[in-house]
Biopython code that builds the backbone (N, CA, C, O; Angstrom):
import numpy as np
from Bio.PDB.StructureBuilder import StructureBuilder

atoms = [
    (1, "MET", "N", (0.828, -1.185, 0.000)),
    (1, "MET", "CA", (0.000, 0.000, 0.000)),
    (1, "MET", "C", (0.877, 1.256, 0.000)),
    (1, "MET", "O", (1.883, 1.306, 0.707)),
    (2, "PRO", "N", (0.509, 2.249, -0.773)),
    (2, "PRO", "CA", (1.288, 3.492, -0.793)),
    (2, "PRO", "C", (1.346, 4.163, 0.578)),
    (2, "PRO", "O", (0.419, 4.052, 1.380)),
    (3, "ALA", "N", (2.436, 4.848, 0.823)),
    (3, "ALA", "CA", (2.608, 5.647, 2.033)),
    (3, "ALA", "C", (3.098, 7.022, 1.606)),
    (3, "ALA", "O", (3.880, 7.158, 0.666)),
    (4, "TYR", "N", (2.630, 8.023, 2.307)),
    (4, "TYR", "CA", (2.976, 9.407, 1.984)),
    (4, "TYR", "C", (3.742, 10.023, 3.142)),
    (4, "TYR", "O", (3.492, 9.716, 4.307)),
    (5, "PHE", "N", (4.670, 10.889, 2.803)),
    (5, "PHE", "CA", (5.460, 11.623, 3.786)),
    (5, "PHE", "C", (5.075, 13.087, 3.641)),
    (5, "PHE", "O", (5.386, 13.722, 2.634)),
    (6, "LEU", "N", (4.399, 13.617, 4.649)),
    (6, "LEU", "CA", (3.940, 14.998, 4.643)),
    (6, "LEU", "C", (4.797, 15.810, 5.597)),
    (6, "LEU", "O", (4.899, 15.493, 6.782)),
    (7, "VAL", "N", (5.407, 16.854, 5.073)),
    (7, "VAL", "CA", (6.266, 17.715, 5.886)),
    (7, "VAL", "C", (5.680, 19.113, 5.902)),
    (7, "VAL", "O", (5.326, 19.667, 4.861)),
    (8, "GLU", "N", (5.583, 19.672, 7.091)),
    (8, "GLU", "CA", (5.188, 21.066, 7.262)),
    (8, "GLU", "C", (6.399, 21.824, 7.802)),
    (8, "GLU", "O", (6.863, 21.557, 8.910)),
    (9, "ILE", "N", (6.897, 22.752, 7.028)),
    (9, "ILE", "CA", (7.971, 23.621, 7.496)),
    (9, "ILE", "C", (7.280, 24.808, 8.167)),
    (9, "ILE", "O", (6.619, 25.609, 7.506)),
    (10, "LEU", "N", (7.440, 24.907, 9.461)),
    (10, "LEU", "CA", (6.756, 25.944, 10.232)),
    (10, "LEU", "C", (7.531, 27.249, 10.251)),
    (10, "LEU", "O", (6.954, 28.331, 10.352)),
    (11, "GLU", "N", (8.859, 27.128, 10.152)),
    (11, "GLU", "CA", (9.723, 28.318, 10.170)),
    (11, "GLU", "C", (11.067, 27.954, 9.550)),
    (11, "GLU", "O", (11.594, 26.867, 9.786)),
    (12, "ILE", "N", (11.610, 28.859, 8.765)),
    (12, "ILE", "CA", (12.963, 28.704, 8.221)),
    (12, "ILE", "C", (13.802, 29.814, 8.825)),
    (12, "ILE", "O", (13.560, 30.993, 8.567)),
    (13, "PHE", "N", (14.792, 29.439, 9.631)),
    (13, "PHE", "CA", (15.618, 30.465, 10.260)),
    (13, "PHE", "C", (17.041, 30.503, 9.729)),
    (13, "PHE", "O", (17.838, 31.323, 10.184)),
    (14, "ASP", "N", (17.379, 29.649, 8.790)),
    (14, "ASP", "CA", (18.658, 29.725, 8.085)),
    (14, "ASP", "C", (18.427, 29.251, 6.651)),
    (14, "ASP", "O", (18.533, 28.061, 6.351)),
    (15, "ALA", "N", (18.110, 30.204, 5.773)),
    (15, "ALA", "CA", (17.745, 29.874, 4.392)),
    (15, "ALA", "C", (18.896, 29.223, 3.629)),
    (15, "ALA", "O", (18.651, 28.363, 2.783)),
    (16, "LEU", "N", (20.134, 29.603, 3.900)),
    (16, "LEU", "CA", (21.271, 29.003, 3.194)),
    (16, "LEU", "C", (21.419, 27.523, 3.533)),
    (16, "LEU", "O", (21.582, 26.690, 2.641)),
    (17, "LYS", "N", (21.364, 27.201, 4.817)),
    (17, "LYS", "CA", (21.456, 25.800, 5.241)),
    (17, "LYS", "C", (20.281, 24.993, 4.690)),
    (17, "LYS", "O", (20.453, 23.872, 4.210)),
    (18, "TYR", "N", (19.097, 25.574, 4.765)),
    (18, "TYR", "CA", (17.922, 24.867, 4.261)),
    (18, "TYR", "C", (18.046, 24.640, 2.749)),
    (18, "TYR", "O", (17.650, 23.588, 2.248)),
    (19, "GLY", "N", (18.581, 25.598, 2.036)),
    (19, "GLY", "CA", (18.811, 25.442, 0.606)),
    (19, "GLY", "C", (19.757, 24.299, 0.306)),
    (19, "GLY", "O", (19.549, 23.558, -0.654)),
    (20, "GLU", "N", (20.792, 24.144, 1.111)),
    (20, "GLU", "CA", (21.718, 23.017, 0.954)),
    (20, "GLU", "C", (20.992, 21.693, 1.170)),
    (20, "GLU", "O", (21.206, 20.727, 0.436)),
    (21, "TYR", "N", (20.134, 21.662, 2.184)),
    (21, "TYR", "CA", (19.361, 20.457, 2.474)),
    (21, "TYR", "C", (18.455, 20.103, 1.290)),
    (21, "TYR", "O", (18.441, 18.960, 0.834)),
    (22, "VAL", "N", (17.708, 21.079, 0.803)),
    (22, "VAL", "CA", (16.785, 20.855, -0.315)),
    (22, "VAL", "C", (17.548, 20.328, -1.529)),
    (22, "VAL", "O", (17.079, 19.418, -2.212)),
    (23, "ALA", "N", (18.711, 20.893, -1.795)),
    (23, "ALA", "CA", (19.511, 20.464, -2.944)),
    (23, "ALA", "C", (19.955, 19.009, -2.808)),
    (23, "ALA", "O", (20.054, 18.298, -3.809)),
    (24, "GLY", "N", (20.218, 18.568, -1.607)),
    (24, "GLY", "CA", (20.707, 17.204, -1.397)),
    (24, "GLY", "C", (19.634, 16.151, -1.221)),
    (24, "GLY", "O", (19.836, 14.997, -1.599)),
    (25, "VAL", "N", (18.497, 16.526, -0.653)),
    (25, "VAL", "CA", (17.491, 15.522, -0.298)),
    (25, "VAL", "C", (16.743, 14.976, -1.509)),
    (25, "VAL", "O", (16.308, 13.824, -1.485)),
    (26, "LYS", "N", (16.585, 15.751, -2.541)),
    (26, "LYS", "CA", (15.803, 15.326, -3.707)),
    (26, "LYS", "C", (16.346, 14.029, -4.310)),
    (26, "LYS", "O", (15.577, 13.101, -4.564)),
    (27, "ASP", "N", (17.634, 13.953, -4.537)),
    (27, "ASP", "CA", (18.233, 12.743, -5.117)),
    (27, "ASP", "C", (18.074, 11.538, -4.190)),
    (27, "ASP", "O", (17.838, 10.423, -4.654)),
    (28, "ILE", "N", (18.201, 11.759, -2.896)),
    (28, "ILE", "CA", (18.067, 10.666, -1.921)),
    (28, "ILE", "C", (16.648, 10.108, -1.960)),
    (28, "ILE", "O", (16.450, 8.894, -1.996)),
    (29, "VAL", "N", (15.667, 11.000, -1.954)),
    (29, "VAL", "CA", (14.261, 10.583, -1.980)),
    (29, "VAL", "C", (13.949, 9.845, -3.276)),
    (29, "VAL", "O", (13.330, 8.781, -3.246)),
    (30, "GLU", "N", (14.368, 10.390, -4.403)),
    (30, "GLU", "CA", (14.064, 9.764, -5.688)),
    (30, "GLU", "C", (14.793, 8.432, -5.859)),
    (30, "GLU", "O", (14.250, 7.500, -6.452)),
    (31, "LYS", "N", (16.003, 8.341, -5.349)),
    (31, "LYS", "CA", (16.758, 7.084, -5.400)),
    (31, "LYS", "C", (16.033, 5.983, -4.609)),
    (31, "LYS", "O", (16.114, 4.804, -4.952)),
    (32, "ALA", "N", (15.327, 6.386, -3.550)),
    (32, "ALA", "CA", (14.583, 5.428, -2.721)),
    (32, "ALA", "C", (13.192, 5.137, -3.284)),
    (32, "ALA", "O", (12.408, 4.414, -2.668)),
    (33, "GLY", "N", (12.889, 5.695, -4.444)),
    (33, "GLY", "CA", (11.597, 5.448, -5.062)),
    (33, "GLY", "C", (10.525, 6.445, -4.690)),
    (33, "GLY", "O", (9.362, 6.271, -5.052)),
    (34, "GLY", "N", (10.900, 7.492, -3.969)),
    (34, "GLY", "CA", (9.934, 8.515, -3.602)),
    (34, "GLY", "C", (9.586, 9.398, -4.786)),
    (34, "GLY", "O", (10.440, 9.717, -5.613)),
    (35, "GLU", "N", (8.331, 9.787, -4.854)),
    (35, "GLU", "CA", (7.847, 10.670, -5.914)),
    (35, "GLU", "C", (7.271, 11.931, -5.274)),
    (35, "GLU", "O", (6.306, 11.869, -4.513)),
    (36, "TYR", "N", (7.876, 13.071, -5.593)),
    (36, "TYR", "CA", (7.358, 14.325, -5.053)),
    (36, "TYR", "C", (6.005, 14.623, -5.690)),
    (36, "TYR", "O", (5.880, 14.690, -6.912)),
    (37, "ILE", "N", (5.011, 14.797, -4.852)),
    (37, "ILE", "CA", (3.673, 15.166, -5.305)),
    (37, "ILE", "C", (3.557, 16.687, -5.307)),
    (37, "ILE", "O", (3.011, 17.283, -6.236)),
    (38, "ILE", "N", (4.086, 17.306, -4.238)),
    (38, "ILE", "CA", (4.063, 18.766, -4.150)),
    (38, "ILE", "C", (5.201, 19.249, -3.256)),
    (38, "ILE", "O", (5.531, 18.629, -2.244)),
    (39, "ARG", "N", (5.785, 20.365, -3.656)),
    (39, "ARG", "CA", (6.770, 21.102, -2.850)),
    (39, "ARG", "C", (6.466, 22.569, -3.101)),
    (39, "ARG", "O", (6.683, 23.065, -4.207)),
    (40, "THR", "N", (5.970, 23.263, -2.098)),
    (40, "THR", "CA", (5.555, 24.643, -2.342)),
    (40, "THR", "C", (5.616, 25.500, -1.089)),
    (40, "THR", "O", (5.500, 25.016, 0.037)),
    (41, "ASP", "N", (5.802, 26.784, -1.329)),
    (41, "ASP", "CA", (5.681, 27.762, -0.250)),
    (41, "ASP", "C", (4.410, 28.597, -0.449)),
    (41, "ASP", "O", (4.198, 29.594, 0.241)),
    (42, "ARG", "N", (3.591, 28.188, -1.378)),
    (42, "ARG", "CA", (2.312, 28.867, -1.630)),
    (42, "ARG", "C", (1.235, 28.178, -0.797)),
    (42, "ARG", "O", (0.431, 27.399, -1.308)),
    (43, "VAL", "N", (1.244, 28.485, 0.495)),
    (43, "VAL", "CA", (0.350, 27.871, 1.463)),
    (43, "VAL", "C", (-0.431, 28.984, 2.148)),
    (43, "VAL", "O", (0.151, 29.973, 2.595)),
    (44, "SER", "N", (-1.727, 28.827, 2.230)),
    (44, "SER", "CA", (-2.546, 29.806, 2.936)),
    (44, "SER", "C", (-3.551, 29.062, 3.808)),
    (44, "SER", "O", (-4.016, 27.983, 3.441)),
    (45, "PRO", "N", (-3.883, 29.630, 4.950)),
    (45, "PRO", "CA", (-4.795, 28.936, 5.873)),
    (45, "PRO", "C", (-6.224, 28.906, 5.333)),
    (45, "PRO", "O", (-6.693, 29.858, 4.709)),
    (46, "PHE", "N", (-6.886, 27.810, 5.584)),
    (46, "PHE", "CA", (-8.299, 27.685, 5.235)),
    (46, "PHE", "C", (-9.130, 27.801, 6.505)),
    (46, "PHE", "O", (-10.140, 28.504, 6.539)),
    (47, "PHE", "N", (-8.693, 27.099, 7.550)),
    (47, "PHE", "CA", (-9.243, 27.287, 8.891)),
    (47, "PHE", "C", (-8.163, 26.908, 9.882)),
    (47, "PHE", "O", (-7.207, 26.214, 9.535)),
    (48, "GLY", "N", (-8.313, 27.355, 11.095)),
    (48, "GLY", "CA", (-7.289, 27.135, 12.110)),
    (48, "GLY", "C", (-6.349, 28.318, 12.187)),
    (48, "GLY", "O", (-6.325, 29.167, 11.296)),
    (49, "ALA", "N", (-5.586, 28.366, 13.243)),
    (49, "ALA", "CA", (-4.763, 29.537, 13.525)),
    (49, "ALA", "C", (-3.371, 29.477, 12.914)),
    (49, "ALA", "O", (-2.794, 30.518, 12.603)),
    (50, "SER", "N", (-2.827, 28.296, 12.739)),
    (50, "SER", "CA", (-1.443, 28.222, 12.276)),
    (50, "SER", "C", (-1.370, 27.789, 10.815)),
    (50, "SER", "O", (-2.270, 27.135, 10.289)),
    (51, "CYS", "N", (-0.276, 28.174, 10.189)),
    (51, "CYS", "CA", (-0.077, 27.835, 8.784)),
    (51, "CYS", "C", (1.429, 27.651, 8.547)),
    (51, "CYS", "O", (2.220, 28.524, 8.903)),
    (52, "PRO", "N", (1.825, 26.533, 7.954)),
    (52, "PRO", "CA", (3.248, 26.353, 7.649)),
    (52, "PRO", "C", (3.685, 27.319, 6.553)),
    (52, "PRO", "O", (2.859, 27.837, 5.802)),
    (53, "VAL", "N", (4.989, 27.553, 6.470)),
    (53, "VAL", "CA", (5.527, 28.415, 5.408)),
    (53, "VAL", "C", (5.846, 27.602, 4.153)),
    (53, "VAL", "O", (6.027, 28.158, 3.070)),
    (54, "ARG", "N", (5.911, 26.286, 4.312)),
    (54, "ARG", "CA", (6.216, 25.409, 3.169)),
    (54, "ARG", "C", (5.625, 24.031, 3.462)),
    (54, "ARG", "O", (5.569, 23.600, 4.614)),
    (55, "VAL", "N", (5.187, 23.348, 2.409)),
    (55, "VAL", "CA", (4.631, 22.004, 2.532)),
    (55, "VAL", "C", (5.265, 21.113, 1.470)),
    (55, "VAL", "O", (5.448, 21.517, 0.321)),
    (56, "ILE", "N", (5.595, 19.889, 1.882)),
    (56, "ILE", "CA", (6.165, 18.902, 0.972)),
    (56, "ILE", "C", (5.373, 17.606, 1.155)),
    (56, "ILE", "O", (5.131, 17.176, 2.283)),
    (57, "LEU", "N", (4.975, 16.990, 0.051)),
    (57, "LEU", "CA", (4.283, 15.706, 0.090)),
    (57, "LEU", "C", (4.982, 14.761, -0.873)),
    (57, "LEU", "O", (5.114, 15.053, -2.062)),
    (58, "VAL", "N", (5.434, 13.615, -0.344)),
    (58, "VAL", "CA", (6.159, 12.625, -1.139)),
    (58, "VAL", "C", (5.428, 11.288, -1.039)),
    (58, "VAL", "O", (5.031, 10.867, 0.047)),
    (59, "LYS", "N", (5.256, 10.630, -2.177)),
    (59, "LYS", "CA", (4.611, 9.316, -2.219)),
    (59, "LYS", "C", (5.684, 8.241, -2.350)),
    (59, "LYS", "O", (6.599, 8.343, -3.167)),
    (60, "PHE", "N", (5.544, 7.204, -1.521)),
    (60, "PHE", "CA", (6.417, 6.034, -1.586)),
    (60, "PHE", "C", (5.576, 4.794, -1.868)),
    (60, "PHE", "O", (4.373, 4.772, -1.606)),
    (61, "ARG", "N", (6.209, 3.789, -2.391)),
    (61, "ARG", "CA", (5.548, 2.524, -2.713)),
    (61, "ARG", "C", (4.868, 1.933, -1.475)),
    (61, "ARG", "O", (3.759, 1.404, -1.552)),
    (62, "ASP", "N", (5.559, 2.034, -0.326)),
    (62, "ASP", "CA", (5.024, 1.495, 0.925)),
    (62, "ASP", "C", (5.763, 2.152, 2.092)),
    (62, "ASP", "O", (6.733, 2.886, 1.900)),
    (63, "LYS", "N", (5.286, 1.874, 3.296)),
    (63, "LYS", "CA", (5.867, 2.477, 4.494)),
    (63, "LYS", "C", (7.322, 2.053, 4.685)),
    (63, "LYS", "O", (8.147, 2.843, 5.143)),
    (64, "GLU", "N", (7.627, 0.829, 4.341)),
    (64, "GLU", "CA", (8.994, 0.332, 4.504)),
    (64, "GLU", "C", (9.969, 1.122, 3.632)),
    (64, "GLU", "O", (11.065, 1.459, 4.079)),
    (65, "SER", "N", (9.579, 1.417, 2.398)),
    (65, "SER", "CA", (10.436, 2.210, 1.505)),
    (65, "SER", "C", (10.655, 3.611, 2.064)),
    (65, "SER", "O", (11.761, 4.149, 2.009)),
    (66, "LEU", "N", (9.592, 4.191, 2.599)),
    (66, "LEU", "CA", (9.684, 5.519, 3.205)),
    (66, "LEU", "C", (10.668, 5.514, 4.373)),
    (66, "LEU", "O", (11.564, 6.355, 4.451)),
    (67, "GLU", "N", (10.489, 4.562, 5.267)),
    (67, "GLU", "CA", (11.360, 4.483, 6.441)),
    (67, "GLU", "C", (12.816, 4.223, 6.044)),
    (67, "GLU", "O", (13.739, 4.794, 6.625)),
    (68, "LYS", "N", (13.003, 3.367, 5.063)),
    (68, "LYS", "CA", (14.361, 3.069, 4.594)),
    (68, "LYS", "C", (15.027, 4.329, 4.053)),
    (68, "LYS", "O", (16.212, 4.559, 4.294)),
    (69, "CYS", "N", (14.272, 5.140, 3.327)),
    (69, "CYS", "CA", (14.806, 6.385, 2.768)),
    (69, "CYS", "C", (15.328, 7.312, 3.871)),
    (69, "CYS", "O", (16.460, 7.791, 3.799)),
    (70, "PHE", "N", (14.508, 7.558, 4.879)),
    (70, "PHE", "CA", (14.856, 8.547, 5.892)),
    (70, "PHE", "C", (15.714, 7.994, 7.031)),
    (70, "PHE", "O", (16.056, 8.712, 7.971)),
    (71, "CYS", "N", (16.054, 6.718, 6.933)),
    (71, "CYS", "CA", (16.985, 6.114, 7.890)),
    (71, "CYS", "C", (18.313, 5.748, 7.236)),
    (71, "CYS", "O", (19.210, 5.233, 7.903)),
    (72, "CYS", "N", (18.445, 6.009, 5.939)),
    (72, "CYS", "CA", (19.666, 5.610, 5.230)),
    (72, "CYS", "C", (20.831, 6.540, 5.591)),
    (72, "CYS", "O", (20.634, 7.654, 6.076)),
    (73, "GLU", "N", (22.011, 6.061, 5.346)),
    (73, "GLU", "CA", (23.234, 6.798, 5.676)),
    (73, "GLU", "C", (23.309, 8.148, 4.951)),
    (73, "GLU", "O", (23.690, 9.155, 5.550)),
    (74, "ASP", "N", (22.950, 8.167, 3.677)),
    (74, "ASP", "CA", (22.997, 9.423, 2.917)),
    (74, "ASP", "C", (22.084, 10.481, 3.522)),
    (74, "ASP", "O", (22.453, 11.651, 3.623)),
    (75, "TYR", "N", (20.877, 10.055, 3.926)),
    (75, "TYR", "CA", (19.962, 11.023, 4.526)),
    (75, "TYR", "C", (20.488, 11.483, 5.885)),
    (75, "TYR", "O", (20.419, 12.669, 6.208)),
    (76, "MET", "N", (20.997, 10.577, 6.659)),
    (76, "MET", "CA", (21.515, 10.938, 7.991)),
    (76, "MET", "C", (22.626, 11.986, 7.901)),
    (76, "MET", "O", (22.808, 12.782, 8.823)),
    (77, "LYS", "N", (23.361, 11.987, 6.801)),
    (77, "LYS", "CA", (24.436, 12.968, 6.622)),
    (77, "LYS", "C", (23.890, 14.378, 6.412)),
    (77, "LYS", "O", (24.505, 15.346, 6.859)),
    (78, "ILE", "N", (22.740, 14.511, 5.737)),
    (78, "ILE", "CA", (22.220, 15.852, 5.464)),
    (78, "ILE", "C", (21.127, 16.292, 6.444)),
    (78, "ILE", "O", (20.781, 17.472, 6.480)),
    (79, "ALA", "N", (20.585, 15.381, 7.228)),
    (79, "ALA", "CA", (19.520, 15.723, 8.179)),
    (79, "ALA", "C", (19.886, 16.888, 9.102)),
    (79, "ALA", "O", (19.016, 17.708, 9.395)),
    (80, "PRO", "N", (21.134, 16.996, 9.572)),
    (80, "PRO", "CA", (21.475, 18.132, 10.435)),
    (80, "PRO", "C", (21.273, 19.496, 9.760)),
    (80, "PRO", "O", (21.052, 20.497, 10.441)),
    (81, "LEU", "N", (21.350, 19.536, 8.427)),
    (81, "LEU", "CA", (21.094, 20.798, 7.725)),
    (81, "LEU", "C", (19.647, 21.240, 7.928)),
    (81, "LEU", "O", (19.383, 22.418, 8.166)),
    (82, "ARG", "N", (18.718, 20.304, 7.836)),
    (82, "ARG", "CA", (17.307, 20.616, 8.063)),
    (82, "ARG", "C", (17.061, 20.938, 9.529)),
    (82, "ARG", "O", (16.391, 21.916, 9.863)),
    (83, "GLU", "N", (17.612, 20.101, 10.391)),
    (83, "GLU", "CA", (17.405, 20.286, 11.826)),
    (83, "GLU", "C", (17.955, 21.622, 12.313)),
    (83, "GLU", "O", (17.405, 22.223, 13.236)),
    (84, "GLY", "N", (19.049, 22.092, 11.690)),
    (84, "GLY", "CA", (19.678, 23.335, 12.103)),
    (84, "GLY", "C", (19.173, 24.576, 11.379)),
    (84, "GLY", "O", (19.676, 25.676, 11.606)),
    (85, "SER", "N", (18.173, 24.401, 10.501)),
    (85, "SER", "CA", (17.718, 25.547, 9.720)),
    (85, "SER", "C", (16.211, 25.772, 9.746)),
    (85, "SER", "O", (15.722, 26.799, 9.274)),
    (86, "THR", "N", (15.480, 24.810, 10.299)),
    (86, "THR", "CA", (14.028, 24.930, 10.279)),
    (86, "THR", "C", (13.396, 24.460, 11.573)),
    (86, "THR", "O", (14.001, 23.745, 12.372)),
    (87, "LYS", "N", (12.170, 24.881, 11.749)),
    (87, "LYS", "CA", (11.274, 24.270, 12.723)),
    (87, "LYS", "C", (10.241, 23.568, 11.854)),
    (87, "LYS", "O", (9.569, 24.210, 11.047)),
    (88, "ALA", "N", (10.112, 22.256, 12.015)),
    (88, "ALA", "CA", (9.252, 21.487, 11.111)),
    (88, "ALA", "C", (8.612, 20.327, 11.841)),
    (88, "ALA", "O", (8.996, 19.965, 12.953)),
    (89, "ARG", "N", (7.625, 19.760, 11.178)),
    (89, "ARG", "CA", (7.057, 18.504, 11.652)),
    (89, "ARG", "C", (6.711, 17.670, 10.431)),
    (89, "ARG", "O", (6.459, 18.199, 9.348)),
    (90, "ALA", "N", (6.703, 16.352, 10.624)),
    (90, "ALA", "CA", (6.459, 15.445, 9.513)),
    (90, "ALA", "C", (5.525, 14.330, 9.950)),
    (90, "ALA", "O", (5.470, 13.960, 11.123)),
    (91, "PHE", "N", (4.797, 13.808, 8.981)),
    (91, "PHE", "CA", (3.821, 12.767, 9.238)),
    (91, "PHE", "C", (3.947, 11.671, 8.189)),
    (91, "PHE", "O", (4.232, 11.948, 7.024)),
    (92, "VAL", "N", (3.736, 10.434, 8.600)),
    (92, "VAL", "CA", (3.622, 9.312, 7.676)),
    (92, "VAL", "C", (2.132, 9.017, 7.558)),
    (92, "VAL", "O", (1.442, 8.806, 8.555)),
    (93, "ILE", "N", (1.656, 9.009, 6.319)),
    (93, "ILE", "CA", (0.237, 8.781, 6.055)),
    (93, "ILE", "C", (0.139, 7.523, 5.195)),
    (93, "ILE", "O", (0.664, 7.475, 4.082)),
    (94, "GLU", "N", (-0.531, 6.522, 5.718)),
    (94, "GLU", "CA", (-0.671, 5.266, 4.983)),
    (94, "GLU", "C", (-2.026, 5.227, 4.303)),
    (94, "GLU", "O", (-3.054, 5.530, 4.909)),
    (95, "GLN", "N", (-2.008, 4.850, 3.037)),
    (95, "GLN", "CA", (-3.243, 4.718, 2.285)),
    (95, "GLN", "C", (-3.884, 3.381, 2.609)),
    (95, "GLN", "O", (-3.194, 2.369, 2.737)),
    (96, "MET", "N", (-5.178, 3.376, 2.740)),
    (96, "MET", "CA", (-5.903, 2.137, 3.062)),
    (96, "MET", "C", (-6.419, 1.475, 1.802)),
    (96, "MET", "O", (-7.053, 0.422, 1.873)),
]
sb = StructureBuilder()
sb.init_structure("model")
sb.init_model(0)
sb.init_chain("A")
sb.init_seg("    ")
for serial, (resi, resn, name, xyz) in enumerate(atoms, 1):
    if name == "N":
        sb.init_residue(resn, " ", resi, " ")
    sb.init_atom(name, np.array(xyz, "f"), 0.0, 1.0, " ", f" {name:<3s}", serial, name[0])
structure = sb.get_structure()
Protein backbone atom coordinates (compact mmCIF):
# COMPACT_ATOMS: atom_id res chain seq x y z
CA MET A 1 0.00 0.00 0.00
CA PRO A 2 1.29 3.49 -0.79
CA ALA A 3 2.61 5.65 2.03
CA TYR A 4 2.98 9.41 1.98
CA PHE A 5 5.46 11.62 3.79
CA LEU A 6 3.94 15.00 4.64
CA VAL A 7 6.27 17.71 5.89
CA GLU A 8 5.19 21.07 7.26
CA ILE A 9 7.97 23.62 7.50
CA LEU A 10 6.76 25.94 10.23
CA GLU A 11 9.72 28.32 10.17
CA ILE A 12 12.96 28.70 8.22
CA PHE A 13 15.62 30.47 10.26
CA ASP A 14 18.66 29.73 8.08
CA ALA A 15 17.74 29.87 4.39
CA LEU A 16 21.27 29.00 3.19
CA LYS A 17 21.46 25.80 5.24
CA TYR A 18 17.92 24.87 4.26
CA GLY A 19 18.81 25.44 0.61
CA GLU A 20 21.72 23.02 0.95
CA TYR A 21 19.36 20.46 2.47
CA VAL A 22 16.78 20.85 -0.31
CA ALA A 23 19.51 20.46 -2.94
CA GLY A 24 20.71 17.20 -1.40
CA VAL A 25 17.49 15.52 -0.30
CA LYS A 26 15.80 15.33 -3.71
CA ASP A 27 18.23 12.74 -5.12
CA ILE A 28 18.07 10.67 -1.92
CA VAL A 29 14.26 10.58 -1.98
CA GLU A 30 14.06 9.76 -5.69
CA LYS A 31 16.76 7.08 -5.40
CA ALA A 32 14.58 5.43 -2.72
CA GLY A 33 11.60 5.45 -5.06
CA GLY A 34 9.93 8.51 -3.60
CA GLU A 35 7.85 10.67 -5.91
CA TYR A 36 7.36 14.33 -5.05
CA ILE A 37 3.67 15.17 -5.31
CA ILE A 38 4.06 18.77 -4.15
CA ARG A 39 6.77 21.10 -2.85
CA THR A 40 5.55 24.64 -2.34
CA ASP A 41 5.68 27.76 -0.25
CA ARG A 42 2.31 28.87 -1.63
CA VAL A 43 0.35 27.87 1.46
CA SER A 44 -2.55 29.81 2.94
CA PRO A 45 -4.80 28.94 5.87
CA PHE A 46 -8.30 27.68 5.24
CA PHE A 47 -9.24 27.29 8.89
CA GLY A 48 -7.29 27.13 12.11
CA ALA A 49 -4.76 29.54 13.53
CA SER A 50 -1.44 28.22 12.28
CA CYS A 51 -0.08 27.83 8.78
CA PRO A 52 3.25 26.35 7.65
CA VAL A 53 5.53 28.42 5.41
CA ARG A 54 6.22 25.41 3.17
CA VAL A 55 4.63 22.00 2.53
CA ILE A 56 6.16 18.90 0.97
CA LEU A 57 4.28 15.71 0.09
CA VAL A 58 6.16 12.62 -1.14
CA LYS A 59 4.61 9.32 -2.22
CA PHE A 60 6.42 6.03 -1.59
CA ARG A 61 5.55 2.52 -2.71
CA ASP A 62 5.02 1.49 0.92
CA LYS A 63 5.87 2.48 4.49
CA GLU A 64 8.99 0.33 4.50
CA SER A 65 10.44 2.21 1.51
CA LEU A 66 9.68 5.52 3.20
CA GLU A 67 11.36 4.48 6.44
CA LYS A 68 14.36 3.07 4.59
CA CYS A 69 14.81 6.39 2.77
CA PHE A 70 14.86 8.55 5.89
CA CYS A 71 16.99 6.11 7.89
CA CYS A 72 19.67 5.61 5.23
CA GLU A 73 23.23 6.80 5.68
CA ASP A 74 23.00 9.42 2.92
CA TYR A 75 19.96 11.02 4.53
CA MET A 76 21.52 10.94 7.99
CA LYS A 77 24.44 12.97 6.62
CA ILE A 78 22.22 15.85 5.46
CA ALA A 79 19.52 15.72 8.18
CA PRO A 80 21.47 18.13 10.43
CA LEU A 81 21.09 20.80 7.73
CA ARG A 82 17.31 20.62 8.06
CA GLU A 83 17.40 20.29 11.83
CA GLY A 84 19.68 23.33 12.10
CA SER A 85 17.72 25.55 9.72
CA THR A 86 14.03 24.93 10.28
CA LYS A 87 11.27 24.27 12.72
CA ALA A 88 9.25 21.49 11.11
CA ARG A 89 7.06 18.50 11.65
CA ALA A 90 6.46 15.45 9.51
CA PHE A 91 3.82 12.77 9.24
CA VAL A 92 3.62 9.31 7.68
CA ILE A 93 0.24 8.78 6.06
CA GLU A 94 -0.67 5.27 4.98
CA GLN A 95 -3.24 4.72 2.29
CA MET A 96 -5.90 2.14 3.06
